[in-house]
Every structure is written in structure tokens, then in C-alpha cells.
C-alpha positions in Angstrom: -22.3 -16.2 -17.7 -18.6 -16.2 -16.7 -19.4 -13.5 -14.1 -21.2 -16.0 -11.9 -18.2 -18.3 -11.9 -15.7 -15.7 -10.6 -17.7 -13.9 -8.0 -18.8 -10.4 -8.4 -15.8 -9.3 -10.4 -15.4 -9.4 -14.2 -12.3 -10.9 -15.8 -10.8 -7.4 -16.4 -11.4 -6.5 -12.8 -9.8 -9.7 -11.6 -6.8 -9.0 -13.7 -6.5 -5.6 -12.1 -6.8 -7.0 -8.6 -4.3 -9.8 -9.2 -1.9 -7.4 -10.9 -1.9 -4.9 -8.0 -1.2 -7.8 -5.5 1.6 -9.2 -7.6 3.2 -5.8 -8.1 3.3 -5.2 -4.4 5.1 -8.5 -3.9 7.5 -7.7 -6.7 8.2 -4.3 -5.1 8.9 -6.0 -1.7 11.4 -8.4 -3.4 13.1 -5.7 -5.3 13.6 -3.5 -2.2 15.0 -6.5 -0.3 17.3 -7.2 -3.2 18.4 -3.5 -3.3 19.2 -3.8 0.4 21.4 -6.8 -0.3 23.2 -5.0 -3.2 23.9 -2.0 -1.1 24.8 -4.1 1.9 22.2 -2.3 4.1 20.2 -4.6 6.4 17.8 -1.8 7.3 16.7 -1.6 3.6 16.3 -5.4 3.5 14.1 -5.1 6.6 12.0 -2.5 4.8 11.4 -4.9 2.0 10.4 -7.6 4.4 8.1 -5.2 6.2 6.0 -4.9 3.0 5.0 -8.6 3.3 2.1 -8.2 5.7 0.3 -5.9 3.3 1.0 -8.5 0.5 -0.6 -11.2 2.6 -3.5 -9.0 3.4 -4.2 -8.6 -0.4 -4.7 -12.3 -0.7 -7.5 -12.2 1.9 -9.1 -9.5 -0.1 -8.9 -11.7 -3.2 -10.4 -14.6 -1.2 -13.1 -12.3 0.0 -14.1 -11.5 -3.6 -14.1 -15.1 -4.6 -16.8 -15.7 -2.1 -18.9 -12.9 -3.6 -18.1 -10.9 -0.5 -20.1 -13.3 1.6 -17.5 -14.0 4.3 -16.9 -10.8 6.2 -14.2 -12.4 8.4 -11.9 -12.5 5.4 -12.1 -8.8 5.0 -11.7 -8.3 8.7 -8.5 -10.4 8.6 -7.2 -8.3 5.7 -7.7 -5.0 7.5 -6.2 -6.4 10.7 -3.1 -7.7 8.8 -2.9 -4.3 7.0 -2.8 -2.6 10.4 0.3 -4.6 11.3 1.6 -4.0 7.9 1.4 -0.2 8.3 3.1 -0.5 11.7 5.8 -2.6 10.1 6.4 -0.1 7.4 6.6 2.8 9.9 9.0 0.8 12.1 11.2 -0.1 9.1 11.4 3.6 8.0 12.4 4.7 11.5 15.1 2.0 11.5 16.5 3.5 8.3 16.3 7.0 9.7 18.2 5.9 12.8 20.8 4.2 10.7 21.1 7.4 8.6 21.5 9.5 11.7 18.2 11.2 11.2 16.4 12.4 14.3 12.7 11.4 14.6 10.1 13.3 16.5 9.0 11.8 19.8 5.3 12.5 19.3 2.8 11.6 16.6 2.9 13.9 13.6 -0.2 13.3 11.4 -2.7 11.7 13.7 -5.3 14.3 13.1 -5.1 14.2 9.3 -6.8 10.9 8.6 -10.5 10.4 9.2 -11.7 7.9 6.7 -15.4 7.2 7.0 -16.4 4.8 4.3 -19.9 5.2 2.8 -21.6 1.9 2.1 -18.9 0.0 3.8 -19.1 -3.8 3.7 -20.3 -6.1 6.4 -17.9 -6.8 9.2 -17.7 -10.0 11.2 -16.2 -8.1 14.1 -18.8 -5.3 14.0 -18.7 -2.0 12.3 -17.2 -0.1 15.3 -14.2 -2.4 15.6 -13.8 -2.5 11.8 -13.8 1.3 11.6 -11.4 1.6 14.5 -8.9 -0.8 12.9 -9.3 1.0 9.5 -8.7 4.5 11.0 -5.8 3.5 13.2 -4.1 1.8 10.2 -4.7 4.9 8.1 -3.1 7.2 10.8 -0.1 4.9 11.1 0.3 4.7 7.3 0.2 8.5 6.9 2.8 8.8 9.7 4.9 6.4 7.7 4.5 8.6 4.6 5.6 11.7 6.5 8.7 9.8 7.8 9.4 8.6 4.3 9.6 12.3 3.1 11.8 13.2 6.0 14.1 10.3 5.2 14.3 11.4 1.6 15.4 14.9 2.6 18.1 13.6 4.9 19.2 10.6 2.9 18.2 10.9 -0.8 20.2 7.8 -1.8 17.9 5.4 0.0 14.7 5.6 -2.2 14.0 7.4 -5.4 11.4 10.1 -5.7 9.2 7.8 -7.8 9.2 5.1 -5.1 8.1 7.5 -2.5 5.5 9.1 -4.8 4.2 5.6 -5.3 3.6 5.1 -1.6 1.9 8.4 -1.4 -0.3 7.7 -4.4 -2.0 5.0 -2.2 -3.8 8.0 -0.6 -5.3 8.8 -4.0 -6.5 5.3 -4.4 -8.1 5.4 -0.9 -9.7 8.8 -1.5 -11.1 7.7 -4.9 -12.3 4.4 -3.5 -14.2 6.2 -0.7 -15.8 8.5 -3.3 -16.7 5.6 -5.6 -18.3 3.7 -2.7 -20.6 6.7 -2.2 -21.4 6.8 -6.0 -22.0 3.1 -6.2 -24.3 2.8 -3.2 -26.0 6.2 -3.0 -26.1 7.4 -6.6 -26.0 4.3 -8.8 -28.0 2.1 -6.3 -25.7 -0.9 -6.0 -25.4 -2.9 -2.8 -21.7 -2.2 -2.4 -18.8 -1.0 -4.5 -18.0 -4.6 -5.4 -21.3 -4.9 -7.1 -20.5 -1.9 -9.3 -17.8 -3.6 -11.5 -17.0 -0.4 -13.5 -16.3 1.8 -10.5 -14.7 -1.0 -8.5 -12.2 -1.8 -11.3 -11.5 1.9 -11.9 -10.6 2.5 -8.2 -8.5 -0.7 -8.0 -6.6 0.4 -11.1 -5.2 3.3 -9.1 -3.6 0.9 -6.7 -2.0 -0.9 -9.6 -0.6 2.4 -10.8 0.7 3.1 -7.2 2.4 -0.2 -6.9 3.9 0.1 -10.4 5.4 3.5 -9.4 7.1 1.8 -6.5 8.4 -1.0 -8.6 9.8 1.3 -11.3 11.3 3.6 -8.7 13.2 0.9 -6.9 14.3 -0.6 -10.3 15.7 2.8 -11.3 17.4 3.3 -7.9 19.0 -0.2 -8.2 20.3 0.5 -11.7 21.6 3.9 -10.6 23.5 2.4 -7.7 25.0 -0.4 -9.7 26.3 2.2 -12.3 28.0 4.2 -9.5 29.9 1.2 -8.0 33.0 1.6 -10.3 33.1 5.4 -9.7 35.4 6.9 -7.2 33.9 10.4 -7.1 30.6 11.3 -5.4 27.8 10.9 -8.1 24.9 13.2 -8.4 21.6 11.5 -7.6 19.0 11.6 -10.4 
């Protein structure tokens, strides 16, 4: 069967995984391009700050091609994603500073994120280290989301509501993935979520939706900005 030739994932599931990875890369390029169009280096930097997460997605794809048999690939992905979340937060703070927006000196959302994954995969580094990296990355990412909302309130011309909603929708993907991991391992009796192709593909499709929201939002923002260039008066933001 073709399933044995492409790891644990079916062809539709592979399509979903590859699509979500490509969409994130497209979003990074479009935000960088938007920064070039607007002449704002801080927005260009934001686009570049999305690249670590994109690189991390390729390690996940590689992990699945090995039928989830090389835990080091997943560990590398999570470690890269930690730096990716830090990079996104840093880029957002740079834009806020450029926009004259004050940022709080202390952490904001550190207590909100406690992600404990049921039936989590093996870890080359050990489960304790894997959990620590995952939770720190999650806290940093949620802090980034809060800063993104603050940025939108102070400077609504940077990113559209749809783009920001897309970044927030990642939390829906994470929450559903955690729940589906529990269903796959504890209820449906699979070894891991990757072995349950239906639930795995359904969860990953939410990440595809999230990334598509980011892409469509920045596309809309770029078109809106280009239409305002010939205008002298202050336009209303959509």
C-alpha cells in the first residue's frame, strides 16, 4: 500500500502538512514584501522573524517521513520553534517601539499557558527537557500574541485584523491537537496521534487555516496600502 511508502501519513494528510508549511513561508515573504513597500524595516524584520518557525516545520516533515522513529528531529523542531517564538516577540516589540508604543517591563501572560500533551511522542532529550522547551515556547508565543493585540490598538495600519486573528488561531490548533492526542491514545487506542491519520489530519488542517488567514490578511493589507498611495487625505482603515 502507498501508506507504507510515505510513513504514517496518508496522501491527503501529507498534502495538509506540506500546505501548512508552504503557507507559513508565503506569509513570511508577503510580510517582508509589505515592509519593503511601506518602507518600514521593522516590518521587514518581522517577516524574517517568521523563518525559524518555517525551518522548524521541515524538521516535523522529516520526522514524519521516518515514521516518527527519530525523536531528535522532533526535538530540533521544538527547539527551533522556541527561538522562532522569541524572534516573533522581539520583532513585535521592535515595531511597537518604532510606533511609539510603550511595552510593559514584566511578563504578561506567563501563567496562562500550561500545555501538557497526553500521549506525547518520544524525545531524544528526555521528556522533562522536551516539556520545558514546549511550555517556555508556548508562554513566549502567547506573550507575542498579547503584544500583537496591543500593537493593533496603537497602530492599526501595521497588520490587518485577519492577520492577527490568524496568529491567534494557532492556539485553536494547539488546543485541538492536545485533545485529539488524548482521543487517539486513550480512547481510540493508537500509539500516538500520528498513527491516527483521521484525527492527525483534522488537527493539522486547523494550522493550514491559521496560516491561510495570515496570508489573506497581509495580502488585503498590502492592496489597501497600495490603493492609498495616490491619496492625500487620511484614509479610513478597513
